[in-house]
N, C-alpha and C positions, 0 to 999 in steps of 0.2 A: 310420148313425152308428159304430156299434159296426163293424161290416167294416170302413169304411172307418180305424177308431181301430189295429184288428187289424193292416193292412199298414203303414200307415203306422211302430207299434211294429217289424213285423218287417223293415221298410227300416232303422231307425237304428240296430237287436238287429245284423246283417246288417252294417253300413255299421262300427260302433262295433266288432264282434269284428276285419271284416279288418283294420281302421288301428291294431289291438293287434295284431294277428299282425304288421303289417308292422312295428311299432313293436319287437317283441321278435326279430324277423332281424335287423335292421338294427344291436336293441344285443347279440344275440348279435356278430356279427359286429366291433363294435367291440369288445369281448370280448376274441372271440377273437386278435383281430389284436396287441391291450393283452399280450396275454400272452402269445402267440406273436415278438413281432416280437423281442423278445428272448433268447428261446432257437433264433430262425434267425437272430440277427446272431452269435451265440457259438458256434453247429456254422459260418458262415461264416469266423469268426474259427481254428480250429481245423483248419481243410479249408488256406486261405491259408500257416498257421502247416508244417501237413506238406509242403505245397510248396516250402518254403524259405526263403519271406520270414516274418526272423527282424526286420524291420522294423516290423508286421502288429501296431495297435494297439487299445483297444477307445475309445474314444471316449464312450460314454454309459453312468451306470451307476445302474440302476433298485435304490428303497430296498425292495432286500427278497434273495431268494437269489442272483436272476437277477447284481444290481449284484453283491454278492460274488464269484464267481464270475467275472465280468468280471476284476475289480479284480484277483482271482490269477491269472488269464491275463496280464494285463500285468507284474505281476514275475514270473513266471514265464518270458514273452519275453526283461523283460530279463535275467535271468541266464542263458538261455539263451543270447543276443548274444555275454553279457560271455565262458561260454564258449566260446564259438567261435570270436570272433575275438579274443582276446584270453588272450597266456598265463599261466596260474593262480599258475606259480611267480614271476616279474616281473614281471608286471601291464603286459606290451610287448605292440606288438600283435602278431599272431601272423603264419603261412604266410599264411596265406590274406589278410591285408589287403594287403600288399607287391604277393601277383600279382596282386591286383582294383589294388589301387594303379598298377603299371605297366602292366596291360593296358591300365586307363581313359585313364591319360595315354600312352601310345603313342595308341591310339583316339585324344586329344583333340589328339595333336600338343603336348604340357604337359611331353612327355618328349620331351627332344629331341638331336641329336647330342649329345655330353661327356655324361650321363649314366653317372653312376658306382654300379656297385653291387658290395659285396665283401662274402664271406662268409667269420667268425672263428671258430677254434673254437679255445677252452682244449688245449693240446697236453695228452694222458696224460691226460682230464677222466674219463674211465672206470672206466680203472684206482685212480685214486686216489681216486673215488666209492663201487667196490667194499673198499677198503681202511676208509675213512673212514669209511662207511654212508650210510645215500640220503639221512639231515635235512642231514650237513655236506655232499653235494650239491648240494642245493637253497640253502647259505646263502653259498657259492661263487656261485653265478651270481648270488643277489640283490646280492650285496656289489661282482663283477666290473659288472653291472650301472649300480644305483646310482654306483661308482664313475665309469664314462662321464655319466649322465647330470648328475650333479653339475662337470664341468669338463670334458666334451666337445672339439671346437674350432668346434661348431656348425653343422658343415659339413653333417653325415648324418644321417638320423633312423633311428633305428634297430630290428631289428623281430626278436622272438625267433625262430629255426630249431627246428630238429626236435633230442636230443639235446643238447651240446653249443656245439649254435652260436648264433652274433646275425648276421643279417643287417645292413646299415649301406647307406644310398642317399642319394645326392648329385644334383641335380637340379643344380646350378651345373656348368655347360658347365667341361672344363679337361680337357686333357692325362693319359694315363698314368706318364708322368714328374712330374705335381701328383698325380696321387692316389697314385701310390704315399709320398709327401714328406705328403700326409695320413691313411697308413694308418700310416705309422712313426711320427706324431703319436699315435694311438690306443694302438697298442699301447707306446709309452712310456707314458704315460698309465698303461693300464691294469698298467703291471710297477712293481705294489710289493708288501709284504709284506703278508697280509690274517689279522688272526687270525680261528680259528673253533675255534668254542668247540664240544667234544669233548659227548658223551654223558656222559664220564664225571666233567664239570664240571671240565674244563681244558679249556686255549687251548694248539690247537696254529699256527705261522705258518709260514702257506705264498706263498709267488710261482710265479706261474705263466708257463711260454713261451706263442707264439699261432703260430697259423700260419692263412693270413689269403691269400684269392685272390681277383682283383680281372678286372671285367671292363665293359667302356664299350662302351654304344650309338652307334651300330649297328655297330659293328666285329667286336663278337666274337657280338651277339643281334640277330635284331630283331623279336622277340618276346618274353614274361616269360618262359613256358619251354624259350625257349632261351639269355637272359640266364641263368638260374638256373642251368643244364646247365653253362656255360658258367663261373662261380664256382666250383662242387662242382668241376670236373676242376684248376682253376685248386687249388683252394687240398687237394684230394690233393696233388697235385705238390709243394705245399711241405712237408707232412707228411713225402716220403721227400726228400724234397733238406734235408740236414744246413747247408748251408751261409748257403742261402736259404729264411725265412719268410713272403714277403710274392712272388708269385704273382703273375703275368700269365698270362692262360689265353693258350694258343698249340694248334692249333688240331691241331699233329703230336702234340699228346700224349694230348688224346681220342682221335686216333686208335690211339696204342700203347693205350689202357684198351680200345679197342671188342678191340686184337688179345687182349690179355688172360682177356678176355670168350671171347675165339671158344677162348682154347688151355681155361679151366679146362671149357667146353662137351666137348672133346675128350678130359678125360682120364680119364672111363669105361672109355672105348674102351682106350686109351692101355695101363692097369691090366689091362684082360681080355689083351690084346693081346702084356705085357710089354713092352714099348715103352722098356720105363725100364731102365736097366745102372746099376754102379755104381763110381767110380775112389776112389783111396784115395791121400792125401797124407803124407809122413810125419812123426812130431812126432820133433823128434833132442833128443838131448840137447846144451846149447851149446859146452862143454867137454868132452867125448868125441866127440864125433859119433854117439853109435850110436844109433841107430831105437831108439825105447821103442815108437809105438806108429806106428800110421797112423788117420786120420779119415776119416771115411765121406763121400763127395760124391757128391749123387746127379745122374744125369745120363737127359737126354730127347730121343732119339732116335726124332723125327717122320718115318712115312712121307714128306712133303709138303715139312713146313717144315727138314727137316731140323736139325740140331744146337739144342735151344731153351734160351737164357739160364733159370740154374738160378730168377733173381730172378726173371722170370718167373711161371714157372710153379709156382712155389714160392706165388707171391701172388696166382694162381687158385684156388689146394689149402688158402688157410689162410683161404680168405674162403668154403668150403664145409667139408662135413664129408670129406671128400675123405682132408684134408690127415694123418686119422686111419688109413683102411686105406693111404696109401700110407706115411705113416711106420710102419704096424707091417707091411708090404712090408720096406723097408727095413731093420729091427732082423733081422725074419729073416735073408735074405738076408745082410747082414753078415755074422751071426752064424756062420751058416751056411761064408764063405767064412774068417772066422777060423778058428775050429774048424778045419780043413783046414792052417791054415800050422803048431799045435803042435806036430806033431812034425819039422817042419823046425827051428821056435825059438820062445820065450815071449814072442810080441807079443802086444802088445792091440791090439783096436779102440776107436772114438770115434764115438759115434752121437748124432747134435745132434736135439733130441726136442723137439719144438713145441707148444706151449699148449696145445690141444685135445686134444693124443694125450698131454701128462702129466695132462690130466685129469682123465679117465676113470675112474670109481671102479676099478674095477678090472686101472689100468693094472700094478704095480706085479707080481699073479697071471698077468699075461698076460708081461710081462718075466721070469716065471719057469720059465713054460712056454715060452719059447722059448729058456733055455737046458739045460731038462733035454731038449728035442728034439734040440738042435745039441750037444749034450756039451760043450759050450764048457764053459770055469771063473769062476765067476762074478768073479773075482778079473783077469781076460781082461777083459771088457764096462768099456768108460771111458762115461756118459752124460753130454751137455754141453745145459747147462737157461740159457736167458739170464733176467737179470734182472728183463724186464720179464713171466715165466715165472714165473717164484716168486713175486713182490712181488703176484700178482695176492691169493692165497689166505695170506698169509701164512703160519699158521699150520695149513693143510693143509698147501705145500709143505713143510714141516720135519719134519711125520709125514712125508708120503711117502716123503722123503730118506731119514730115518734108516730107512723099511724096505726102502728101497733097497739102503743100505750096510751093511745088518744082514745081509744074502744074499753080500755079500762084493765090490761094485757101488762099479765107483771114479766119481764126483760131480765132475762142473768146470762154473764158472759160466762160459760163454762171454761175448765182446764187454764184459769188464769195463770200465765208463766211458763207455759210451753209451748208459745206464737210469738209473737211479734212484742210479748209482754212490756210496752213501753205505758208509764205513768198518764202520760199526755190522752191517750186512748180513753182514761179513766173521764175526765173531764169533757171530751168529744162527743165521748158516747151517748145516747139516755138510756139508760141502767137503774134497773132498781138494786141490781145484790151480783154479785159476784163470788165467783168459786174458786177455790184456789186449787192448785193440781193435788192430786194424792200423791205425786213423786216427794214435793215440797215438805207432807206434812212426815212420811213416815222417813225423813232424812234430818229435819228438824233439830233433833234431840244430839246427831255426830256432827253435825255442819252449823258451824255459828254462821255462814256466811248466807245459808237457805234461813233458822230461824230468824235472820236479821227484814233478808224480803220478806216474809211472809208478815214482821211486823211492821213495817213501809206499808208495804201493801193494805194494811188490813188501817193501819194509819190514815192514809191518806182516801181511803174509800167512807170509811165510815166518817170524814170531814167532809166528806161528799155528801151523804146523806143516803150511802149504799150499805145496805147489807151484807153480811159476809158470811160464805158457806165455807167449811171444809170441807174435803172429800176425803174417804178414805181410813176414818179413824181405824182402828181395832185393838190397842188400846188402852187400859187406864190411865197409862202413863203416858199418852198421848192428849187422851180429853183432857187430863188437868190440868198438863201443859198449854193447849190450848183456853182451857178457860180463863186461866191465870190470866194469858198476853194480847188473846185473841179475842175470845166471847164468842156472841153470833149462835151462829149455827149450824148443824153438821153432820154429817152421812156415815155410814157404814157398817162394817162386819160388826163392831163392838155393839151397837145398836140393833142390831134386824140385817139378817140377809133376805136382800128381796123375792118380794113371797106373791105366789100366784095369782090372780087375782079369785081363783075359786076357793084359794086353800080361808077355810075360817077363820082364821088367826087372824088374815089384812079387818074380816070385818070387827073382830074382839077389839084390833088395838084404835077401831074408830068409835066404836063404842065404850073400852075403858075412861074418855076424857081424854083420848088422843096424848094422852101417857106411856112413856118408853124403858121409865126409866125412877 
């Protein structure tokens, strides 16, 4: 009996022990699963987010630290999605959203023939922002955006592009003529005066011009990439064309841009192989016909393409740092040529200076070095700057111009009337002369407003002691009108086309006593 009792005790003991072990294992597994599952879920969420899924969200929130972490994850993903797909300045959906809309719409067939894409930019926005400050630039973008949202024509969905641009997408099928009319309405609606608060607690009133490019599906592109490229090409064309600020995409313009890029790639080789040369166009006293100086014009004799248009290679050079190297070569070579003339006649040379070259910290020192190297008297060097160049950083520009004038160098404001034309600048800037753009000269006879503008500029300039130089004089009628109403100096094909530095006529002009009429 005792033995039998011991056996029963052992049986129940081992059975109970096994049962407890099984329960313990099951409990441990349950607890481990309960604790580890949220951690695994959080790990999977982060992995999916890292793979680019910004829509991923946690759906279960334990009442512990893991639950708080999951809630923070959702908040973080919401903010990341906002920053990734929406512009932080205007709150508009950005370019990525537009591309996704185009791609998905094209694939789904909701983007149909006649869908219109527009790219619109605020003209000269970068310069305005540099002048007024970054905060003012953001205010401008918000105000322009809100103006469209408050009273647009309802035809377009608007997206924020890079820089100062906005994309407009209309899935309402329309012809290109109708698209132009709709864009004209948008531009007209945005062309109001905007009060912009400044950092010094004052308000300045600004009105903006706009450049717009238009592309139509599928005529100008069958994918988002092709359409985006088309509107950017059209918008760039609108920037260049002063007559039409709304441009429809043209394939030939795209081909021309490719040509510009090819030239840009070949510029370093051209500089190394001395494929550039200079031509000189006389600047003449309109009353006496005497030559006072020569404007320097850069030419490129390409071994395969022949003579390259200056507008083409200058554009490519300005889009890269090569304009600095090219400009330095032009200044040095022009001074060398002019120095060689001084024994014949005391004529001057006038050199155009690009914005990037002028903004170099050592620009004044470089000019002084060139004068010392070439032995050219400083008063025989004239530097031409455009309004757009000097207005970028007005105070810095004034300081640099004053240093140049202190050396005896003559400073001229080129193409006056095409940039920020304000008579106030004539008072502030340390200048010796202003050059009236040829577009005013060519239209002064049939456009009384332009004639009045020229006369006002000339009167103000003369009062300030500035010389007036009229560009692009081509007819005797223009010369007669300028002599009677403006005076001063001028240049153009009527007097002479640009002359190569090795052309014997150049020295003939100088030897003849500098008389061209």
